[in-house]
FIKE-230686 format. One record per residue (C-alpha): x, y, z. Coordinates in steps of 0.5 Angstrom, whole numbers, padded with zeros to 4 digits, always signed. Layout:
XYZ/...
//
This chain:
-0034-0011+0047/-0032-0008+0041/-0028-0001+0042/-0031+0005+0038/-0026+0010+0035/-0031+0015+0033/-0031+0022+0038/-0024+0020+0040/-0018+0024+0039/-0011+0022+0037/-0004+0026+0038/+0001+0022+0033/+0008+0024+0034/+0012+0024+0027/+0005+0024+0023/+0007+0028+0017/+0011+0022+0014/+0012+0015+0014/+0009+0010+0020/+0006+0016+0024/+0003+0019+0017/+0000+0012+0016/-0002+0011+0023/-0006+0018+0022/-0009+0016+0016/-0011+0009+0018/-0014+0012+0025/-0018+0017+0020/-0021+0011+0016/-0023+0008+0023/-0027+0014+0025/-0022+0018+0029/-0025+0025+0028/-0019+0030+0032/-0012+0028+0030/-0006+0032+0032/+0000+0032+0028/+0006+0033+0031/+0012+0034+0027/+0019+0037+0027/+0021+0041+0021/+0018+0039+0014/+0012+0044+0014/+0010+0041+0007/+0009+0034+0009/+0005+0036+0015/+0000+0040+0011/+0000+0035+0006/-0002+0030+0011/-0007+0035+0014/-0010+0035+0007/-0011+0027+0007/-0014+0027+0014/-0019+0032+0012/-0021+0028+0006/-0022+0022+0010/-0027+0026+0015/-0022+0028+0020/-0021+0035+0023/-0013+0035+0024/-0009+0040+0028/-0002+0041+0026/+0003+0042+0031/+0011+0044+0030/+0015+0041+0036/+0021+0037+0037/+0019+0033+0043/+0026+0031+0044/+0027+0038+0047/+0025+0040+0054/+0021+0046+0052/+0017+0043+0046/+0013+0038+0050/+0010+0043+0054/+0009+0047+0047/+0005+0040+0045/+0001+0040+0051/-0001+0047+0050/-0004+0046+0043/-0009+0041+0046/-0013+0046+0049/-0017+0046+0042/-0018+0039+0042/-0020+0037+0049/-0028+0036+0048/-0032+0030+0050/-0028+0024+0048/-0021+0027+0051/-0014+0025+0048/-0014+0017+0048/-0008+0016+0044/
//
């Protein structure tokens, strides 16, 4: 049975550039509609990644947080509220 990615939600750490960005873009091309971009410091790169995701039909949510710090993973978790819909967080 093939896996369908439409109506799914992905949270990708480091998605503002490099491999994370490539994964985010590929998921958008495969039909993932809600993609949370987690990044540490490069605001411009994160906004550019969000723009590219929108061009591919996704609805990005940009979350600035250093998941290596104790408090920041909770910050990422708190931002999941707007993306909790049918389909849930699956990646």
